[in-house]
N, C-alpha and C positions, 0 to 999 in steps of 0.2 A: 480505919484507912485500909483500902484494898491493897493486897499484896500482888506484885507481878510474878511472884514465885508460883509455878504451876502446881506444886505439891503442897502449898501452904495449908489449905483447908483439909486435904486428904490425910496428910501426916499429922495435922493438929498441933503443929509446933511453929514457933517463931524462930528466926535465925539465931538470936542471942539466947533463946531458951533451950537450945540443944546442948545439954550437958550430961555427963554420966549419971548424975543424980536426978535428971528430969523425970519426975514420977509419971506424968500422964503418958509420955511417949514410951517410957520403959514398960509401963503396965500393958499398953497395947501390944508392944513388940513381944513381951513375955507371953501374953495370951496367944498370939499368933504362933510362936515357937512351940508352945504346949500343944496346940491343935495339930500342928504339922507333925509333932512327935507321935501323937496318937495315930494319925492317918498313915504315917510311914510304918509304924509298928504293925498296924493291921495289914498294910500292903505286903510287908515282908512275911508275915505269918501266912498269908494266902499264896504268895508267889512261889515260895520254895516248894511246898508239897505239890502245887499245881504244875510247876515246871518239871519236877522229878517224875511225878506220875504220868504227866503228858508225854515225856520222853520215853518212858518204859512202854506206854501204850502205843506210841508210834513205832517203836522197834518190833513189838509184837505184831502190829498190823502189817508191817513190811514182811515179816517172816511168813505170816499166813498168806499174804499175797503171792510171795515167791513159791510157796509150796503148792498152792492151788492154781497158779497161773492167772490169778485175778490181778491184772496190772493196775486197775484203778485202786485196789487196796494198797499197792506199793506207793502209788502217788499220794494217797491219803496219809499213809504212814510217814512219808517224807515231809509232807506239809505239817503234820502234827509235831514231828521232831524239830523242824526248823523253828516253828513258833514257840515250842517249849524252850529251846535254847535262847531265844530272844527274851522270853519271860525270865529265865535264870540270869541273863545278862542285865536286865532291868533290876532284878533283885540285887545283883552285885553293885550296881550304881548307887542304890539307896542304902546299902548296908553300912558304909563308912560314915553316913551322916545321920544315923538313927539316934545317937546319944546326944544329950544336951547338958551333961553334968558340969562341964567346964564353961558353959555359957551363962555366967552370972552377971557380969557388967553389960551395959547396953551395947558397948562397942563389940563385945564378943557375941552377943545375940544377933547383931546386925551381920557380922561376918558369917555366922552359922545360917542365918536366913538367906543370905546371898548364895552361899554354897549349896544349900538345899534346893533353892529355886532353880539354880543352874542344872543340878542333877535331875530335878523333876522335868525340866524342859528336854533333857536328853532322853528320859524315859518316854516322854510324849512322842519324840521322834521315832523311838523304837516301836511304839504302838502303831505308827503309820506303816512301818515296814511289815509288822505282823498282819495288819488288815490287808495290805496288798498281797502278801504271800497267801493268806487264806482265800482271797478272791481268785488269784491265779490258780492255786491248787484245786479249789472247788470246780472251776471251769474246766481245768484239765481232766480231773476225775470224771466229770459229767460227760466230757467228749469221749473219753476212753470207754465208759459204760455204754454210751450210745453206739459206739462203733462195734461193740460185740453184742448188740441187741438187748442191752439191759438199761432201760431208761433210768434217769436219776430218781432216787427215792424221795427227794424233797424239792420244792420249787426253788429254782436258782434265783428268781427275782426276789423272793422273800429273804434268802440268805444274803444276797447282795445289798438289799435295803438295810438289813441289820448292820452289816459291816459299814455301810455309808453313814448310818446314824452314829455308830461308835467312833468313826473317824471324825465326824463333825463335832461330836462332844469333846474329843481330844483336842481338836483345833480351838474350840471356844475356851476350854480350860487352859490351853497353852497361851492363848492371847491374854488371859487374866494373869497367868504366871509371869509373862513378859512385862506386863504393867507393874506387877509387884516387884520384879527385879529392878525396874527403873526407879521405883520409889526407894527401895532399900539402898541402891547405889547412890542415889541422890542424898539420902539421909546420912550415909557414911561420909560423903563428901562434905556435907554441912557440918558434921560432927568434927571432922578434921579441921575445917575452917574455924569453927568455934574454939577449938583447943588452941589454935595459933593466934587468935585475936582476943584481946581483952575487952574491947568496946562492943556496943550493940549496933553500931553503924546507923544510928538514927531510927531504928525500928523498935516499936513498943514491946518491951519484954513481957508485958502482961497478956499479950494476945495469944490464945491457944485455939 
């Protein structure tokens, strides 16, 4: 029997099969949580040194620009510092959701998955700001260089294209994360409904 539930097939569960001990759903969710734990750990390991070193590099670039009168260096350093602070901010968003030791039951894993997905969506928003700042900073630096008779060292079209590709990738990943958030929120709602109801409501409990 076809189900009107839009997430029936993707979640792989029936309404009355959503229980704390539901093995298929719990296994899938546990696998997702473990993958996210690994990705978040990698992201944190990269973001912290990248943000700190980038900020120090930006400060150094600003100092060099002020000493030599190369204002495009100052612009470059400010851009690097702002983006580095955004990287550190993104790191701070993911840090509280890195652990999963307390997420044993399926309801706890759902809550953790929802929280992580929301934080990831915020990090994606931060990446948009970073791409925009890099684009504006690059254009401003190129204009300043050109105004003092020093053309840009690299093609602006190529750097703009790379930033566009990064922003597009972030958008596509964000769309996937929003779909995942809808699924997890739906699953949490069904779990609560199943806990409150004792019957199956006429739906075959054997369908997965």
